[in-house]
NUGULO-738506 format. One line per 8 residues: their letters; for each residue y, z, x of C-alpha. Coordinates in nm, 2 decimals, padded with zeros to 4 digits. Layout:
<rs>
A> Y/Z/X; ...
</rs>
This chain:
<rs>
MLIGLMLL> 11.62/10.55/11.74; 11.63/10.92/11.53; 11.97/10.97/11.60; 12.07/10.63/11.44; 11.87/10.69/11.14; 12.01/11.06/11.13; 12.33/10.92/11.12; 12.27/10.72/10.86
SSAAVTAG> 12.11/10.95/10.60; 12.34/10.93/10.37; 12.55/10.60/10.27; 12.76/10.53/09.98; 12.95/10.19/09.85; 13.29/10.16/09.72; 13.31/10.08/09.37; 13.40/09.72/09.29
TAAYTGVK> 13.29/09.57/09.66; 13.11/09.51/09.90; 13.16/09.82/10.15; 12.98/10.05/10.28; 12.98/10.37/10.44; 12.67/10.37/10.63; 12.34/10.23/10.52; 12.01/10.48/10.37
PDEFMKHW> 11.72/10.32/10.56; 11.47/10.19/10.32; 11.74/10.17/10.06; 11.81/09.80/09.95; 12.20/09.68/10.00; 12.25/09.57/09.60; 12.62/09.56/09.69; 12.77/09.16/09.81
LILGPIPV> 13.07/08.90/09.75; 12.87/08.65/09.69; 13.03/08.25/09.79; 12.85/07.99/09.66; 12.64/07.75/09.52; 12.71/07.50/09.74; 12.51/07.15/09.71; 12.34/07.06/10.04
SVEPSPDE> 12.42/06.65/09.98; 12.57/06.40/09.75; 12.22/06.35/09.68; 12.03/06.53/09.44; 11.71/06.51/09.62; 11.80/06.52/10.01; 11.56/06.47/10.23; 11.48/06.74/10.53
DAQKKAFA> 11.74/06.59/10.79; 12.00/06.59/10.58; 11.85/06.97/10.44; 11.88/07.11/10.81; 12.18/06.94/10.87; 12.37/07.16/10.63; 12.17/07.46/10.75; 12.31/07.40/11.11
DDLLKPAA> 12.73/07.33/10.97; 12.95/07.59/10.95; 13.05/07.56/10.59; 13.28/07.82/10.60; 13.51/07.63/10.87; 13.82/07.61/10.60; 13.79/08.00/10.56; 13.84/08.06/10.95
GESVVQPS> 13.45/07.97/10.99; 13.09/08.16/10.99; 13.12/08.40/11.25; 13.48/08.52/11.16; 13.53/08.54/10.78; 13.65/08.79/10.60; 13.64/08.74/10.21; 13.76/08.97/09.89
PGARVVIG> 13.69/08.95/09.58; 13.84/08.64/09.44; 13.91/08.45/09.74; 13.89/08.09/09.74; 13.77/07.85/09.94; 13.74/07.44/09.93; 13.40/07.32/10.10; 13.39/06.92/10.01
GRSYEWRQ> 13.68/06.88/09.80; 13.57/07.14/09.59; 13.71/07.51/09.55; 13.48/07.81/09.51; 13.50/08.16/09.46; 13.42/08.50/09.63; 13.22/08.64/09.37; 13.17/09.05/09.33
VESTNDII> 12.75/09.07/09.26; 12.62/09.42/09.20; 12.23/09.37/09.15; 12.02/09.62/08.95; 11.74/09.45/09.13; 11.62/09.49/09.50; 11.59/09.15/09.54; 11.95/08.96/09.47
DLKVAKTP> 11.93/08.65/09.23; 12.16/08.38/09.32; 12.11/08.17/09.03; 12.45/08.14/08.83; 12.27/07.93/08.55; 11.92/07.93/08.38; 11.83/07.66/08.60; 11.80/07.74/08.94
EEFSIAYA> 12.00/07.56/09.17; 11.81/07.34/09.41; 11.92/07.20/09.76; 12.19/07.43/09.77; 12.33/07.75/09.98; 12.57/08.07/09.95; 12.67/08.29/10.13; 12.64/08.65/10.08
WAEIEMPE> 12.92/08.93/10.29; 12.86/09.29/10.32; 13.06/09.52/10.55; 12.89/09.86/10.68; 13.13/10.09/10.84; 12.94/10.36/11.09; 13.04/10.67/11.25; 12.87/10.60/11.56
KTRGLLGI> 12.73/10.37/11.73; 12.35/10.25/11.60; 12.08/10.05/11.65; 11.78/09.96/11.42; 11.60/09.73/11.23; 11.69/09.49/10.98; 11.44/09.39/10.69; 11.50/09.03/10.55
GSDDGVKA> 11.36/08.83/10.27; 11.54/08.52/10.16; 11.40/08.20/09.93; 11.45/08.02/10.15; 11.55/07.95/10.49; 11.85/08.18/10.61; 12.09/08.32/10.92; 12.25/08.64/10.97
WLNGKLIH> 12.54/08.71/11.14; 12.65/09.09/11.27; 13.02/09.13/11.36; 13.05/08.79/11.43; 12.73/08.73/11.65; 12.42/08.51/11.50; 12.14/08.77/11.48; 11.86/08.56/11.35
ENWIGRAP> 11.82/08.22/11.21; 11.47/08.10/11.02; 11.45/07.73/10.87; 11.15/07.79/10.63; 11.02/07.76/10.29; 10.90/08.08/10.08; 10.93/08.35/09.82; 11.17/08.65/09.90
RPDDDVVP> 10.93/08.91/09.99; 11.13/09.25/10.15; 11.07/09.26/10.54; 10.94/08.92/10.57; 11.20/08.91/10.86; 11.25/09.19/11.10; 11.58/09.15/11.28; 11.68/09.41/11.53
VEFSKGKN> 12.03/09.46/11.54; 12.29/09.73/11.71; 12.57/09.85/11.46; 12.95/09.92/11.67; 13.10/10.27/11.53; 13.31/10.15/11.27; 13.36/09.82/11.05; 13.07/09.58/11.13
PLLLKIQN> 13.06/09.31/10.85; 12.73/09.14/10.77; 12.69/08.79/10.66; 12.40/08.57/10.54; 12.34/08.21/10.48; 12.09/08.16/10.23; 11.95/07.78/10.16; 11.75/07.70/09.86
MQGPWGFV> 11.48/07.39/09.85; 11.37/07.44/09.50; 11.29/07.68/09.21; 11.39/08.06/09.22; 11.67/08.15/09.45; 11.75/08.50/09.64; 11.77/08.71/09.92; 11.66/09.08/09.99
CRLLGPES> 11.83/09.28/10.28; 11.78/09.65/10.42; 11.79/09.87/10.74; 11.38/09.97/10.78; 11.34/10.34/10.83; 11.03/10.54/10.98; 10.80/10.45/10.65; 10.85/10.06/10.63
QAKKLIAA> 10.87/09.99/11.02; 10.49/10.18/11.01; 10.42/09.98/10.71; 10.53/09.63/10.91; 10.36/09.77/11.25; 10.04/09.85/11.03; 10.08/09.45/10.85; 10.14/09.30/11.16
SRTGDLDA> 09.82/09.48/11.32; 09.63/09.37/11.06; 09.74/09.02/11.11; 09.68/09.04/11.50; 10.05/08.96/11.53; 10.14/09.06/11.88; 10.45/08.95/11.85; 10.56/09.08/11.56
AKLLLDHG> 10.38/09.43/11.70; 10.57/09.43/12.06; 10.88/09.42/11.87; 10.87/09.68/11.68; 10.74/09.91/11.93; 11.02/09.79/12.20; 11.25/09.91/11.95; 11.10/10.27/11.88
VDINGHSP> 10.86/10.25/11.61; 10.59/10.51/11.63; 10.26/10.39/11.73; 10.10/10.69/11.53; 10.33/10.61/11.20; 10.08/10.58/10.90; 10.10/10.45/10.56; 10.08/10.70/10.22
AGLTAVQA> 09.75/10.67/10.24; 09.72/10.74/10.60; 09.60/10.43/10.76; 09.75/10.39/11.08; 09.85/10.05/11.28; 09.52/10.06/11.52; 09.33/10.21/11.22; 09.48/09.86/11.02
AKLSGQKE> 09.35/09.68/11.32; 09.00/09.79/11.32; 08.93/09.72/10.96; 09.02/09.38/11.01; 08.85/09.29/11.33; 09.14/09.23/11.55; 08.98/09.36/11.85; 09.31/09.22/12.07
MVEFLVGK> 09.52/09.43/11.89; 09.32/09.72/11.87; 09.32/09.69/12.32; 09.69/09.65/12.30; 09.76/09.94/12.07; 09.52/10.18/12.21; 09.71/10.09/12.59; 10.03/10.17/12.43
GADAHAPI> 09.90/10.50/12.31; 09.78/10.46/12.02; 09.51/10.72/11.89; 09.19/10.58/11.85; 08.96/10.86/11.76; 09.17/10.91/11.41; 08.96/10.90/11.09; 09.01/10.65/10.89
PPPERLVD> 09.07/10.70/10.53; 08.86/10.69/10.25; 08.84/10.35/10.08; 08.92/10.44/09.75; 09.22/10.66/09.88; 09.37/10.32/10.02; 09.32/10.12/09.74; 09.45/10.40/09.53
SLFSSLVK> 09.81/10.39/09.76; 09.79/10.05/09.80; 09.81/09.98/09.36; 10.00/10.30/09.29; 10.31/10.17/09.51; 10.28/09.79/09.39; 10.24/09.85/09.05; 10.50/10.04/08.84
SDSAGAAV> 10.43/10.30/08.61; 10.71/10.04/08.35; 10.56/09.73/08.43; 10.28/09.54/08.35; 09.95/09.64/08.51; 09.63/09.63/08.64; 09.26/09.78/08.63; 09.07/09.90/08.96
LVAQNGRV> 08.75/10.00/09.03; 08.53/10.01/09.38; 08.16/10.09/09.46; 08.02/10.20/09.76; 07.63/10.15/09.74; 07.62/10.12/09.37; 07.82/10.46/09.30; 08.17/10.44/09.17
LLEKGYGL> 08.41/10.58/09.40; 08.75/10.49/09.20; 08.77/10.37/08.86; 09.15/10.38/08.73; 09.45/10.19/08.56; 09.77/10.17/08.67; 10.08/10.04/08.47; 10.08/09.87/08.12
ADVEKHAA> 09.90/09.68/07.92; 10.13/09.64/07.67; 10.47/09.69/07.79; 10.65/09.69/07.49; 10.42/10.00/07.31; 10.42/10.14/07.66; 10.06/10.16/07.63; 09.91/10.22/07.97
VTPETKFR> 09.61/10.08/08.13; 09.29/10.23/08.15; 08.94/10.16/08.27; 08.81/10.10/07.94; 09.13/09.82/07.88; 09.01/09.45/07.82; 09.12/09.17/08.06; 09.05/08.80/07.97
IGSITKQF> 08.91/08.73/08.29; 08.95/08.31/08.30; 08.78/08.16/08.55; 08.54/08.48/08.63; 08.36/08.36/08.34; 08.21/08.06/08.55; 07.93/08.28/08.72; 07.79/08.43/08.39
TAAAILKL> 07.77/08.05/08.29; 07.61/07.93/08.59; 07.38/08.23/08.53; 07.30/08.15/08.20; 07.23/07.81/08.28; 06.97/07.92/08.59; 06.85/08.19/08.34; 06.76/07.82/08.09
QEEGKLSV> 06.59/07.68/08.41; 06.34/07.99/08.44; 06.31/07.97/08.08; 06.19/07.60/08.15; 06.45/07.49/07.91; 06.60/07.24/08.16; 06.66/07.20/08.51; 06.98/07.23/08.72
NDKLSKFI> 06.84/06.82/08.86; 06.86/06.73/08.47; 07.15/06.42/08.39; 07.45/06.50/08.20; 07.32/06.22/07.98; 07.02/06.43/07.84; 07.29/06.64/07.70; 07.53/06.37/07.58
PDYPRGDE> 07.41/06.05/07.59; 07.71/05.85/07.52; 07.90/06.00/07.83; 08.05/05.80/08.07; 07.87/05.77/08.33; 07.64/06.09/08.23; 07.32/05.92/08.44; 07.51/06.01/08.76
VTIHHLLT> 07.63/06.34/08.73; 07.32/06.62/08.73; 07.35/06.97/08.61; 07.44/07.07/08.97; 07.72/06.84/09.03; 07.88/07.02/08.73; 07.78/07.39/08.88; 07.93/07.30/09.23
HTSGIHSY> 08.24/07.09/09.11; 08.09/06.79/09.27; 08.08/06.59/08.94; 08.40/06.38/09.02; 08.50/06.47/08.66; 08.88/06.51/08.59; 08.94/06.81/08.48; 09.14/06.83/08.17
TSKPEFME> 09.35/07.15/08.29; 09.54/06.88/08.51; 09.63/06.67/08.26; 10.01/06.67/08.22; 09.99/06.73/07.84; 09.72/06.97/07.86; 09.96/07.30/07.82; 10.16/07.18/07.47
SVTAPAKT> 09.82/07.23/07.30; 09.71/07.56/07.45; 09.80/07.77/07.19; 09.59/07.56/06.89; 09.22/07.62/06.88; 08.93/07.33/06.93; 08.59/07.25/06.82; 08.44/07.14/07.17
EDHIQSFK> 08.29/06.84/07.07; 08.68/06.79/07.00; 08.79/06.91/07.30; 08.55/06.71/07.52; 08.60/06.38/07.35; 08.96/06.51/07.47; 08.85/06.46/07.83; 08.54/06.25/07.79
NDPYDFDP> 08.68/05.93/07.89; 08.93/05.97/08.16; 08.86/05.80/08.52; 08.68/06.02/08.77; 08.85/06.16/09.04; 08.53/06.06/09.27; 08.16/05.92/09.27; 07.96/06.21/09.18
GKKWLYNN> 07.79/06.45/09.51; 08.04/06.28/09.73; 08.33/06.51/09.71; 08.41/06.84/09.60; 08.66/06.94/09.37; 08.76/07.26/09.17; 08.68/07.20/08.79; 08.72/07.27/08.43
SGYFLLGY> 08.58/06.98/08.28; 08.22/07.09/08.41; 08.24/07.40/08.30; 08.35/07.34/07.92; 08.01/07.10/07.95; 07.81/07.35/08.11; 07.90/07.61/07.79; 07.82/07.29/07.58
IIEKVSGE> 07.48/07.24/07.69; 07.38/07.62/07.71; 07.47/07.59/07.32; 07.30/07.28/07.26; 06.96/07.37/07.44; 06.94/07.74/07.35; 07.05/07.69/07.02; 07.30/07.95/07.00
SYGDFLRK> 07.67/08.02/07.03; 07.76/08.05/07.39; 07.86/08.44/07.33; 07.54/08.48/07.12; 07.34/08.35/07.42; 07.49/08.59/07.70; 07.54/08.91/07.48; 07.13/08.88/07.44
KFFDPLAM> 07.04/08.80/07.78; 07.26/08.99/07.98; 07.54/09.18/07.81; 07.29/09.40/07.58; 07.01/09.44/07.84; 07.30/09.56/08.09; 07.49/09.76/07.87; 07.79/09.55/07.88
KNTGVHGS> 07.98/09.65/07.56; 08.33/09.59/07.59; 08.25/09.20/07.73; 08.25/08.89/07.52; 08.38/08.57/07.43; 08.78/08.63/07.32; 08.85/08.49/06.97; 09.21/08.40/06.91
TAVLEHEA> 09.20/08.58/06.53; 08.98/08.84/06.67; 09.16/09.19/06.70; 09.03/09.41/07.03; 09.06/09.76/07.08; 09.25/09.83/07.41; 09.35/09.48/07.51; 09.60/09.37/07.81
LGYQFEDG> 09.82/09.17/07.67; 10.00/08.87/07.92; 10.33/08.88/08.09; 10.51/08.66/08.32; 10.83/08.83/08.47; 11.11/08.63/08.48; 11.47/08.71/08.50; 11.41/09.02/08.63
KFKRALNW> 11.20/09.15/08.36; 10.85/09.13/08.21; 10.83/08.89/07.89; 10.53/08.77/07.69; 10.34/08.48/07.82; 10.20/08.16/07.64; 09.90/08.27/07.46; 09.59/08.05/07.50
DMSKAGGA> 09.32/08.02/07.19; 09.06/08.04/07.51; 08.85/07.79/07.29; 09.05/07.57/07.51; 08.84/07.79/07.81; 08.49/07.78/07.66; 08.26/07.83/07.96; 08.52/07.82/08.22
GALYSTVG> 08.74/08.08/08.12; 08.66/08.20/07.78; 08.52/08.58/07.79; 08.71/08.88/07.87; 08.59/09.23/08.01; 08.64/09.56/08.17; 08.65/09.66/08.56; 08.36/09.90/08.43
DLHRWNEG> 08.16/09.61/08.24; 08.20/09.39/08.53; 08.07/09.66/08.79; 07.75/09.66/08.58; 07.72/09.28/08.61; 07.78/09.32/09.01; 07.49/09.58/09.04; 07.27/09.34/08.79
VFNGKVLK> 07.31/09.03/08.95; 07.23/09.17/09.28; 06.97/09.38/09.13; 06.72/09.17/09.01; 06.86/09.25/08.67; 06.98/08.87/08.60; 06.85/08.65/08.76; 06.50/08.65/08.97
EPTLKAAF> 06.49/08.67/09.32; 06.39/08.31/09.38; 06.66/08.20/09.12; 06.91/08.37/09.35; 06.83/08.31/09.66; 06.89/07.93/09.54; 07.25/07.96/09.38; 07.39/08.03/09.76
PRFSQETG> 07.33/07.74/09.94; 07.56/07.57/10.21; 07.72/07.22/10.06; 07.76/06.92/10.25; 07.83/06.57/10.18; 07.57/06.39/10.34; 07.27/06.58/10.18; 07.44/06.72/09.88
TLPSRRSP> 07.44/07.08/09.91; 07.67/07.31/09.78; 08.07/07.28/10.00; 08.33/07.50/10.11; 08.06/07.80/10.11; 08.07/07.85/09.70; 07.82/07.87/09.47; 07.65/07.83/09.12
VTVTAGRF> 07.74/08.21/09.07; 08.00/08.25/09.32; 08.17/07.95/09.19; 08.48/08.16/09.05; 08.63/08.16/09.38; 08.87/07.94/09.24; 09.20/07.90/08.97; 09.20/07.83/08.61
RSSAVCRR> 09.47/07.63/08.66; 09.74/07.54/08.41; 09.81/07.24/08.58; 09.76/07.03/08.94; 10.05/07.17/09.10; 09.96/07.53/09.00; 10.26/07.69/08.85; 10.25/08.05/08.72
SRTAAGCT> 10.50/08.06/08.43; 10.24/07.90/08.19; 09.98/08.17/08.19; 09.72/08.33/07.90; 09.79/08.63/07.75; 09.60/08.80/07.97; 09.44/08.55/08.21; 09.64/08.43/08.49
DSQVICSG> 09.45/08.32/08.83; 09.15/08.51/08.80; 08.95/08.49/09.10; 08.67/08.60/09.24; 08.65/08.68/09.61; 08.27/08.59/09.71; 08.20/08.30/10.01; 08.56/08.15/09.89
CPKRTSPL> 08.94/08.20/10.04; 09.16/08.37/09.85; 09.47/08.16/09.86; 09.87/08.32/09.91; 10.06/08.27/09.63; 10.35/08.56/09.47; 10.41/08.83/09.63; 10.39/09.02/09.29
PCSPIVRR> 10.16/09.31/09.15; 09.75/09.19/09.21; 09.86/08.89/09.38; 09.69/08.74/09.68; 09.85/08.94/09.89; 09.74/09.21/09.72; 09.36/09.04/09.73; 09.41/09.04/10.11
RLRALIPP> 09.51/09.39/10.21; 09.23/09.47/09.98; 09.00/09.33/10.19; 09.08/09.43/10.49; 09.02/09.80/10.37; 08.64/09.67/10.41; 08.52/09.75/10.79; 08.33/09.45/10.95
AWRTRLRS> 07.98/09.63/10.94; 08.05/09.62/10.54; 08.20/09.30/10.53; 07.90/09.06/10.61; 07.76/09.32/10.33; 07.99/09.16/10.10; 07.93/09.12/09.76; 08.23/09.07/09.55
FTSARNSH> 08.55/09.12/09.53; 08.73/09.00/09.22; 09.06/08.99/09.11; 09.29/08.84/08.85; 09.63/08.95/08.75; 09.82/08.87/08.43; 10.16/08.92/08.52; 10.43/08.79/08.76
RARRRKST> 10.72/08.58/08.83; 10.70/08.16/08.83; 10.65/08.08/09.23; 10.57/07.71/09.36; 10.45/07.70/09.69; 10.71/07.58/09.89; 10.55/07.52/10.24; 10.17/07.38/10.24
RKCRRKQS> 09.92/07.67/10.31; 09.59/07.56/10.42; 09.29/07.77/10.28; 09.13/08.05/10.54; 08.78/08.01/10.41; 08.57/08.32/10.53; 08.21/08.32/10.49; 08.03/08.62/10.35
TPSSAVTT> 07.68/08.66/10.24; 07.61/08.77/09.86; 07.42/09.08/09.93; 07.74/09.41/09.94; 07.75/09.77/09.98; 08.12/09.76/09.86; 08.28/09.62/09.57; 08.63/09.61/09.43
TVWAS> 08.72/09.48/09.10; 09.07/09.43/08.99; 09.24/09.31/08.67; 09.63/09.28/08.62; 09.79/09.27/08.28
</rs>
């Protein structure tokens, strides 16, 4: 394996072709001949059987077939009565974008061909990522096939390959379902091989670990932060994987790198210096271990993210709203058992809905962010009463207390109740009760006319570059998501909440019950205070391009569930990796892990994936706070 990699240490591409002289390990292949898009079917929305049939069919039979095709730039192939041309593509990005127009070609197939000349026979591992299904042929032999719906991520599929001496034609077939479309391919080198082994160990994927080790991957190889596969398995509680790796010769006694080093290495590798960025804070037992900014808060002005950068925190606002309600209850000004009708007498079915229902997302009130027309007005300011009127008469999703469904309407109503009961604005109440006592000087309600120093702007990743995101007027978010803050202030809040400076101990304890539909206690391991383990969604289908400036998919992981989305900076993948850095002994005391990202490419979930819900208690020795611009 090492001999093969030495032979490949230098590589070149013949200009104007897809012919490689060697392939440099870990360097993405960006030169290809592309054929397509070829429609899967004459039907505009073919069913799965029709899609699978096209995936299985040899569409290149008119050009000698998939296994032996030898294309050249400009060569044409007639498929289904239509002529297609092989076109030269030289990508500036690692991911090859297969779109030929602004609108992605849905339910289509493309072929990508390259030729690799090797000086010697060489074994290796090919890393392939695709959107969506992919087949691969090397020297006319089918070496890989994966029918799947996903976004393209480097090295999702690891494929053993054997290059012959001389020329080696490589053909990929990439089939799109819906949305964006592309692929990424490279030969894995020692560093990426180690990363794949570490990733497999973290998730307990024994088959992937065996494949990698069988092909010569160093079992004691480590990440840039110094983390080995067996250490990753230990941190994730993968006992079977630990036993397997130790049995294969892994060093079980090497010291684990400190959490701050692991987190710093993760974000340094994920966030580029010229991209929209993130602010990160890691603390243990109240002591800050890492507080650092990565990337840019303002891409146009090249202003860097720092620990002082202010971010719109979206749905993390909800825990402040919940705490404010509980504070009013402590002061005897309301009860969580009060009916909604007490505060809004004419609210439909308001005598059936309690404040507790609103806190726990069990009211059944329809969430205004799920209304199809909602995104059309998010940039315009709204008065609280007028906004409530806009969803007040919507039909209930279910009877109050019978189910759980994440709900922004409920928290907007709670923000209104806070103002009505306290006689102060939502922001003034939070400032007097929480922000000033905790010295949270960089936290407040975001106003569209206010100019904040060091504010992160919102971006979305589109067509290979960052573009300014839709700039919400946060009056539409209110108690559901209107706050801005910094990682430092959120650390002060976290310390205050769990050290008795925000709520009394009996109140805090009462905020964390489990729920059942039969007893009326909280579902899905969420609570009025930790209820922020969800998303401030732009719509029910969770589209990503419609983002608030500086505020996208805010999420706190206390006792909720991180959900998979895009694998871009500060995505749920980052959150899962960060969580995996916390040893099991610490994780049982997990206080909070917060993550928000405000820049990423629009992605849709191509295959339904259930959330993995993991329970943790509200007290903790470790806090990791992440914000992204």
